[in-house]
C-alpha positions as CSV (number, residue, x, y, z in Angstrom):
1,M,6.2,24.0,-11.6
2,S,4.4,25.6,-14.6
3,S,1.4,23.3,-14.9
4,T,-1.9,23.7,-13.2
5,V,-3.3,20.4,-11.8
6,C,-6.7,19.3,-10.5
7,A,-8.0,16.3,-8.5
8,V,-10.9,15.3,-6.3
9,S,-9.5,15.4,-2.7
10,T,-12.4,13.7,-0.9
11,P,-12.7,9.9,-0.8
12,P,-14.1,8.1,-3.9
13,G,-17.8,7.3,-3.9
14,V,-21.1,9.1,-3.1
15,G,-21.2,11.6,-0.2
16,G,-22.9,14.8,0.9
17,I,-20.2,16.9,-0.7
18,A,-17.1,16.4,-2.8
19,V,-14.1,18.8,-2.9
20,A,-11.9,19.2,-6.0
21,R,-8.7,21.1,-5.7
22,V,-7.0,23.1,-8.5
23,S,-3.5,24.4,-8.0
24,G,-1.0,26.2,-10.2
25,P,-0.4,29.6,-11.9
26,D,-3.6,29.4,-14.0
27,A,-5.9,28.0,-11.3
28,F,-8.1,31.1,-11.0
29,R,-8.3,31.6,-14.8
30,I,-9.2,27.9,-15.5
31,V,-11.9,27.7,-12.8
32,N,-13.3,31.1,-14.0
33,K,-13.9,29.5,-17.4
34,I,-16.4,27.0,-15.9
35,W,-17.8,29.3,-13.2
36,K,-21.0,31.3,-13.3
37,G,-20.9,33.9,-10.6
38,K,-18.5,36.6,-9.4
39,S,-15.3,36.8,-11.4
40,L,-12.8,34.8,-9.4
41,E,-9.8,36.5,-10.8
42,K,-10.9,39.7,-9.1
43,C,-11.7,38.2,-5.7
44,D,-9.4,38.4,-2.6
45,S,-7.5,35.4,-1.2
46,H,-9.1,33.3,1.6
47,T,-12.7,34.1,0.5
48,A,-15.5,31.7,-0.3
49,H,-18.1,32.3,-3.1
50,L,-21.4,30.7,-4.1
51,G,-22.1,30.1,-7.8
52,T,-22.7,27.5,-10.5
53,I,-20.2,25.1,-12.0
54,L,-20.6,24.5,-15.8
55,D,-19.8,21.2,-17.5
56,S,-17.5,20.8,-20.5
57,E,-20.4,21.9,-22.8
58,S,-21.1,25.1,-20.7
59,R,-24.3,23.6,-19.2
60,P,-25.0,24.1,-15.5
61,L,-23.6,21.1,-13.6
62,D,-24.1,21.9,-10.0
63,Q,-24.4,24.7,-7.4
64,A,-21.0,25.0,-5.8
65,V,-18.9,27.0,-3.3
66,V,-15.4,27.9,-4.3
67,T,-12.7,28.9,-1.8
68,L,-9.7,30.9,-3.0
69,F,-6.1,30.9,-1.8
70,R,-3.7,33.2,-3.6
71,A,0.0,32.4,-3.7
72,P,2.0,32.1,-1.5
73,R,-0.7,31.8,1.2
74,S,-1.9,28.4,0.3
75,F,-1.0,24.8,1.1
76,T,0.9,24.3,-2.1
77,G,2.4,27.8,-2.1
78,E,0.6,28.4,-5.5
79,D,-2.7,29.9,-6.5
80,T,-5.3,27.3,-5.3
81,V,-9.0,26.9,-5.7
82,E,-11.1,24.4,-3.8
83,I,-14.5,23.6,-5.3
84,S,-17.2,22.1,-3.1
85,V,-20.0,20.4,-5.0
86,H,-22.6,17.7,-4.2
87,G,-21.0,14.3,-3.8
88,S,-22.5,12.6,-6.9
89,T,-20.0,10.5,-8.7
90,Y,-21.4,11.9,-12.0
91,V,-20.8,15.5,-10.8
92,Q,-17.3,14.7,-9.7
93,R,-16.4,13.0,-13.0
94,E,-17.9,15.8,-15.1
95,L,-16.2,18.5,-12.9
96,L,-12.8,17.0,-13.6
97,N,-13.6,16.7,-17.3
98,S,-14.6,20.3,-17.4
99,L,-11.4,21.4,-15.6
100,I,-9.2,19.3,-17.9
101,N,-10.9,20.7,-21.0
102,S,-10.3,24.2,-19.7
103,G,-6.5,23.6,-19.4
104,A,-5.8,21.8,-16.2
105,S,-4.0,18.5,-15.9
106,L,-5.0,15.6,-13.7
107,A,-2.8,15.5,-10.5
108,Q,-0.6,12.6,-9.8
109,P,-0.7,10.8,-6.3
110,G,0.7,13.1,-3.7
111,E,1.2,16.0,-6.1
112,F,-0.3,18.7,-4.0
113,T,1.8,17.8,-1.0
114,R,4.9,17.5,-3.2
115,R,4.3,21.0,-4.4
116,A,3.9,22.2,-0.8
117,Y,7.4,20.6,-0.1
118,L,9.0,22.1,-3.2
119,S,7.6,25.5,-2.4
120,G,9.1,25.3,1.1
121,N,5.8,25.3,2.9
122,L,6.6,21.8,4.3
123,G,9.8,20.0,5.1
124,L,10.1,16.4,3.7
125,T,9.4,14.7,7.1
126,E,6.4,17.0,7.6
127,A,5.1,16.2,4.1
128,E,5.5,12.4,4.8
129,A,3.6,12.9,8.0
130,V,0.6,14.1,6.0
131,A,0.2,10.6,4.6
132,D,0.5,9.1,8.1
133,I,-2.2,11.4,9.4
134,I,-4.5,10.3,6.7
135,A,-3.7,6.6,7.3
136,S,-3.8,6.8,11.2
137,T,-6.2,4.3,12.7
138,S,-5.7,5.1,16.4
139,R,-5.1,8.1,18.7
140,A,-1.5,7.1,19.3
141,A,-0.7,6.8,15.6
142,H,-2.4,10.1,15.0
143,S,-0.5,11.8,17.8
144,I,2.9,10.6,16.4
145,A,2.0,11.8,12.9
146,M,0.8,15.2,14.2
147,N,4.0,15.7,16.2
148,Q,6.0,14.8,13.1
149,M,4.0,17.3,11.0
150,R,4.7,19.9,13.6
151,G,8.4,19.4,13.1
152,S,9.5,17.1,16.0
153,V,11.7,14.9,13.7
154,S,13.0,17.9,11.8
155,K,14.1,19.7,15.0
156,K,15.8,16.6,16.3
157,L,17.7,16.2,12.9
158,E,18.6,19.9,13.0
159,K,20.2,19.4,16.4
160,L,22.2,16.4,15.2
161,H,23.2,18.3,12.1
162,D,24.6,21.2,14.2
163,Q,26.5,18.7,16.4
164,L,28.0,17.1,13.3
165,L,29.0,20.5,11.9
166,E,30.6,21.3,15.2
167,L,32.6,18.0,15.1
168,A,33.6,18.7,11.5
169,S,34.7,22.3,12.3
170,L,36.9,21.2,15.2
171,L,38.5,18.6,13.0
172,E,39.1,21.2,10.3
173,L,40.8,23.4,12.8
174,E,42.9,20.5,14.0
175,L,44.1,19.9,10.4
176,D,44.7,23.6,9.7
177,F,46.8,24.1,12.8
178,S,48.4,20.6,13.1
179,E,51.9,22.0,12.7
180,E,51.5,24.7,15.4
181,D,51.2,24.3,19.2
182,V,47.5,25.2,19.3
183,E,44.8,22.9,20.5
184,F,41.2,23.9,19.8
185,A,39.7,20.7,21.1
186,S,41.0,17.5,22.6
187,R,40.3,14.1,21.1
188,E,38.3,13.4,24.3
189,K,36.0,16.3,23.5
190,L,35.6,15.2,19.9
191,M,34.8,11.7,21.2
192,T,32.2,13.1,23.6
193,I,30.4,14.9,20.8
194,A,30.5,11.8,18.5
195,R,29.2,9.5,21.2
196,D,26.3,11.9,22.0
197,I,25.4,11.9,18.3
198,Q,25.7,8.1,18.2
199,F,23.5,7.7,21.2
200,E,20.7,9.8,19.8
201,V,20.9,8.3,16.3
202,N,20.7,4.8,17.8
203,R,17.8,5.8,20.0
204,L,15.9,7.2,17.0
205,Y,16.6,4.0,15.1
206,R,15.5,1.7,17.9
207,S,12.2,3.7,18.3
208,F,11.2,2.5,14.8
209,A,10.2,-0.9,16.1
210,S,7.6,0.5,18.5
211,G,6.7,3.4,16.2
212,N,6.0,1.1,13.3
213,A,3.9,-1.2,15.5
214,I,1.8,1.8,16.8
215,K,1.3,2.9,13.2
216,N,0.3,-0.5,11.8
217,G,-1.1,-2.2,14.9
218,I,0.8,-3.5,17.9
219,P,1.2,-7.3,17.4
220,V,-0.1,-9.4,20.3
221,A,0.3,-13.3,20.2
222,L,-2.2,-15.5,22.1
223,I,-0.1,-18.5,23.1
224,G,-1.1,-21.6,25.0
225,Q,-2.2,-25.2,24.9
226,T,-5.1,-26.6,23.0
227,N,-8.5,-25.7,24.5
228,A,-7.0,-23.0,26.8
229,G,-9.5,-20.6,25.3
230,K,-7.4,-18.5,22.9
231,S,-10.0,-18.4,20.2
232,S,-12.7,-17.4,22.7
233,L,-10.4,-14.7,24.1
234,L,-9.8,-13.3,20.5
235,N,-13.5,-13.2,19.8
236,T,-14.2,-11.4,23.1
237,L,-11.4,-8.8,22.6
238,I,-12.5,-7.9,19.0
239,G,-16.2,-8.3,19.7
240,D,-16.9,-10.7,16.9
241,Q,-16.9,-14.4,16.2
242,K,-13.8,-14.3,14.1
243,A,-12.3,-17.6,15.3
244,I,-14.1,-21.0,15.5
245,V,-14.6,-22.1,19.1
246,S,-14.8,-25.8,19.8
247,N,-14.1,-28.3,22.6
248,I,-12.2,-30.5,20.0
249,H,-8.5,-30.2,20.6
250,G,-6.5,-28.8,17.6
251,T,-9.5,-26.8,16.1
252,T,-7.3,-23.8,15.3
253,R,-4.8,-25.0,12.7
254,D,-3.4,-21.6,11.5
255,V,-2.8,-18.1,12.8
256,I,-5.9,-16.0,12.8
257,E,-5.4,-12.2,13.0
258,D,-7.7,-9.3,13.6
259,T,-7.4,-5.8,15.0
260,C,-9.2,-3.7,17.6
261,E,-8.6,-0.4,19.3
262,I,-8.0,-0.4,23.0
263,G,-7.5,3.0,24.6
264,D,-5.2,5.1,22.4
265,Y,-3.7,2.1,20.5
266,L,-4.6,-0.3,17.7
267,F,-3.6,-3.9,18.5
268,R,-3.2,-6.7,16.1
269,F,-4.2,-9.9,17.9
270,M,-2.9,-13.3,16.6
271,D,-4.9,-16.4,17.7
272,T,-2.5,-19.3,17.3
273,A,-2.7,-23.1,17.1
274,G,-2.6,-24.8,20.5
275,L,0.9,-26.0,21.6
276,R,1.0,-29.8,22.1
277,D,2.8,-32.9,20.8
278,T,1.1,-34.2,17.7
279,T,1.6,-36.6,14.9
280,D,-0.9,-34.7,12.7
281,E,1.2,-33.1,9.9
282,I,-1.2,-30.2,9.3
283,E,-1.5,-29.4,13.0
284,A,2.3,-29.5,13.3
285,I,2.6,-26.9,10.6
286,G,0.1,-24.7,12.6
287,I,2.1,-25.2,15.8
288,S,5.3,-24.1,13.9
289,R,3.4,-21.0,12.8
290,S,2.4,-20.4,16.4
291,H,6.1,-20.1,17.4
292,Q,6.7,-17.8,14.4
293,A,3.8,-15.6,15.5
294,M,5.3,-15.4,19.0
295,K,8.6,-14.2,17.6
296,K,6.9,-11.4,15.7
297,A,4.8,-10.2,18.7
298,Q,5.6,-7.2,20.8
299,I,3.3,-8.6,23.5
300,V,2.9,-12.3,24.2
301,I,-0.2,-13.4,26.2
302,L,0.4,-16.9,27.7
303,L,-3.1,-18.2,28.2
304,T,-3.5,-21.1,30.6
305,D,-6.6,-23.1,31.7
306,V,-7.3,-23.2,35.5
307,T,-9.2,-26.4,35.0
308,S,-6.3,-28.0,33.1
309,P,-3.0,-26.4,34.2
310,M,-0.1,-26.2,31.7
311,P,2.8,-28.4,32.7
312,Q,5.8,-26.6,34.2
313,E,8.1,-27.7,31.4
314,K,5.7,-26.2,28.8
315,V,5.6,-22.9,30.6
316,A,9.4,-22.9,30.8
317,E,9.7,-23.6,27.1
318,I,7.6,-20.6,26.2
319,I,9.4,-18.3,28.6
320,E,12.7,-19.3,27.1
321,Q,11.5,-18.0,23.7
322,I,10.5,-14.5,25.0
323,S,13.2,-12.0,24.0
324,P,14.2,-9.0,26.2
325,D,12.3,-6.7,23.8
326,Q,9.0,-8.5,24.2
327,K,6.4,-8.1,27.0
328,L,4.9,-11.2,28.6
329,I,1.4,-11.4,30.2
330,A,0.1,-14.6,31.9
331,A,-3.7,-14.9,31.7
332,V,-5.5,-17.6,33.7
333,N,-8.7,-18.5,31.8
334,K,-12.0,-20.2,32.8
335,T,-12.2,-18.7,36.3
336,D,-16.0,-19.1,36.0
337,L,-15.4,-22.8,36.3
338,A,-12.8,-23.1,39.1
339,L,-11.1,-20.9,41.7
340,P,-7.7,-19.8,40.4
341,D,-5.9,-18.6,43.6
342,E,-3.9,-21.7,44.2
343,Y,-2.9,-22.1,40.6
344,I,-2.0,-18.5,40.2
345,A,0.4,-18.7,43.2
346,E,2.0,-21.8,41.5
347,L,2.2,-20.1,38.1
348,R,3.8,-16.9,39.5
349,S,6.7,-19.0,40.9
350,Q,7.5,-20.2,37.3
351,L,7.4,-16.7,35.7
352,P,9.8,-13.7,35.7
353,A,9.2,-11.6,38.7
354,D,7.6,-8.6,36.9
355,T,5.1,-10.7,34.8
356,P,1.5,-9.6,35.3
357,V,-0.9,-12.5,36.0
358,I,-4.5,-11.8,35.1
359,P,-7.4,-14.1,36.1
360,L,-10.2,-14.0,33.6
361,S,-13.1,-15.7,31.9
362,A,-13.2,-15.4,28.1
363,A,-16.7,-16.9,28.3
364,T,-18.2,-14.3,30.7
365,G,-16.0,-11.4,30.1
366,E,-14.7,-11.3,33.7
367,G,-11.2,-9.8,33.9
368,I,-11.1,-8.7,30.3
369,D,-11.1,-5.0,31.3
370,N,-8.1,-5.6,33.6
371,L,-6.3,-7.4,30.8
372,C,-6.9,-4.5,28.4
373,L,-5.6,-2.1,31.0
374,I,-2.4,-4.1,31.4
375,I,-1.9,-4.4,27.7
376,T,-2.1,-0.6,27.2
377,T,0.1,0.1,30.2
378,L,2.9,-2.1,28.6
379,V,3.0,-0.1,25.4
380,T,2.5,3.5,26.8
381,P,5.9,5.3,26.5
382,E,7.4,6.6,29.7
383,S,8.5,9.9,28.1
384,Q,7.5,12.0,25.1
385,Q,10.5,11.1,23.0
386,V,10.5,11.6,19.2
387,T,9.4,8.3,17.6
388,I,10.3,7.1,14.1
389,T,7.5,5.4,12.1
390,N,8.9,5.6,8.6
391,A,10.9,2.8,7.1
392,R,12.9,5.2,4.9
393,H,13.9,7.2,8.0
394,A,14.9,4.0,9.8
395,E,17.1,2.9,7.0
396,A,18.9,6.3,6.8
397,L,19.4,6.3,10.6
398,H,20.8,2.7,10.5
399,N,23.3,3.9,7.8
400,A,24.1,7.1,9.9
401,S,24.7,4.9,12.9
402,D,27.3,2.8,10.9
403,S,29.1,5.9,9.7
404,I,29.2,7.7,13.1
405,T,30.5,4.4,14.7
406,R,33.4,4.5,12.2
407,V,34.1,8.1,13.4
408,I,34.3,7.0,17.0
409,T,36.5,4.0,16.0
410,A,38.8,6.4,14.1
411,L,39.0,8.8,17.0
412,E,39.9,6.0,19.4
413,S,42.6,4.8,17.0
414,N,43.9,8.4,16.7
415,L,43.6,8.4,12.9
416,S,44.0,11.5,10.8
417,G,41.3,14.1,10.8
418,D,40.9,14.1,7.1
419,L,39.9,10.4,7.1
420,I,37.5,11.0,10.0
421,A,35.9,13.9,8.1
422,L,34.8,11.6,5.3
423,D,32.7,9.5,7.7
424,I,31.3,12.7,9.3
425,R,30.2,13.9,5.8
426,E,28.6,10.5,5.2
427,T,26.7,10.7,8.5
428,L,25.5,14.2,7.5
429,S,24.4,12.9,4.1
430,H,22.3,10.1,5.6
431,L,20.6,12.4,8.0
432,S,20.0,15.0,5.4
433,S,18.3,12.5,3.2
434,I,15.6,12.2,5.9
435,S,15.0,15.9,6.1
436,G,15.2,16.5,2.3
437,N,18.3,18.7,2.3
438,I,19.9,16.0,0.1
439,T,17.2,14.1,-1.8
440,S,17.2,12.7,-5.4
441,E,14.3,13.0,-7.8
442,D,13.9,9.2,-7.6
443,I,13.4,9.3,-3.8
444,L,10.8,12.1,-4.1
445,Q,9.0,10.1,-6.7
446,S,9.0,7.0,-4.5
447,I,7.8,9.0,-1.5
448,F,4.9,10.9,-3.0
449,S,3.7,8.0,-5.3
450,R,2.4,6.4,-2.1
451,F,0.0,9.3,-1.4
452,C,-3.6,9.2,-2.4
453,I,-4.6,11.3,-5.5
454,G,-5.9,14.7,-4.4
455,K,-3.4,15.0,-1.6
C-alpha cells in the first residue's frame, strides 16, 4: 500500500488520554509537519518523545508523546507513529484534521490489522482473532481468542494441509505408475489418511457450537411451571430486578434475556413463560416461545417448586425435548418454605441418571452458589482442544467435510485417482480460505469491515 493512513485507536468519547495511529511510508514526514520538538525523521525506532502537536493552522494543540516504529518492526509492517494526547474530543478531532491536512488519509475499519496481514506480520486467522480479543466479554472468550492469535488454528490447519498434500502425492504416484507393478501406498493407507483428516475437520466444525456460545454468551433456558420462581431466579443470578415477580400465574408472557459472568464464562439466561394449559391466546404464544428458547439453549434448568411439585407427565414432556447435545439441570426451588428431601428423591427417579439436582431458594440465595458451580462445570472443556468461534471458519470446515467425505466414498468405490484428486484439491481450497492462502479481495473486505476504526 502506498498511502499513509491515520485514525484514533482509543474508544470514542472523553478519557484521560487518546491515542492516534499513523501508518504508511510517509508517517514520519507527515507527523513531523505538525510536531514541535525533536525531528522525528532522525529518531530511532521504538523510542518515545515529548513535544507539542500543532493544529491545522500551526497553533499549539496539545502536549503529546509520540512513539515511533520503523518498518518492518511495527504492527503493520510499515513506518508507524502513535500519538498520545489528552482525551478531549476536540483535541482528537483537531488532531485528525491536522494529520489529514498534512497528507494522511482517514483509515477504514480494520485497516491497520489488514495491513499487518498483507505485510505478513499476521496470518488471516490471527488477524481475525484481534477483533475477537477486543470483543471478548469473559475470560474463556478471551482465552480462545488469545490462543487463536498465537496460531492455534493456523497450526491445526497446517497439519491438515500437510496430510492432504501427502494424500494427493500418493495418488499422483499411483497414477504415474499405474501401468507398472509398483505400489507406493495401498488404498487402505489412503483411506486411513483421509479418515484422519475427516475426523479432525468434523471435530473442528462441531466445536463451533460451543465456541460461538462461549464467545457470545452460553444460552441457558429457565424452564418450569408458572410460579416456580423462574423470574426470581433470573433476578438473583444477574443481581438485578430484570423480570417482574408476582404470585399471579402467567405473569411472564415472553422470553426475558440477560447476561452475567460466572467464573470464566459469560452466560445468557432466558426466563421463559411458565408451562401450563391455557386458553389465553397471548400466554399460549409465550409458552410456545418457551419451547423455542429451550431448543436454542445449551443448558436447560428445569425449575420445580417443592411446595407445588410438577406432575410427572410434565417432567417427562420436558425431558423428551432435551437433545443429546444439551445439558439438563434440575433445580428444586423454595426450600426456605418446605423440606425438599422427599421430593428430590421422587424427582431423581424421573430424570436421566446423570442429571444434577440442586435444592435452592431464589428468595434467600441458598443453593445459588452450588447451582453456579454446576453450570460452569457443565461447560468447562475436558481438554485443551482447538475451538472454532468464527462463522466463516465454520462454513469453510463444513464445505471441507463434504469434499473429504467424497474422497472417502471414492476410495471405497475404488474410483480413479484423478477423480479423487479433484475433491482433495477442493478440500485444500476450503481449508486454505480460512488461513488466507487462498482468499479473494471481497472476502478480505468483508472480514476487515467488521473491525472498529483505529484497529
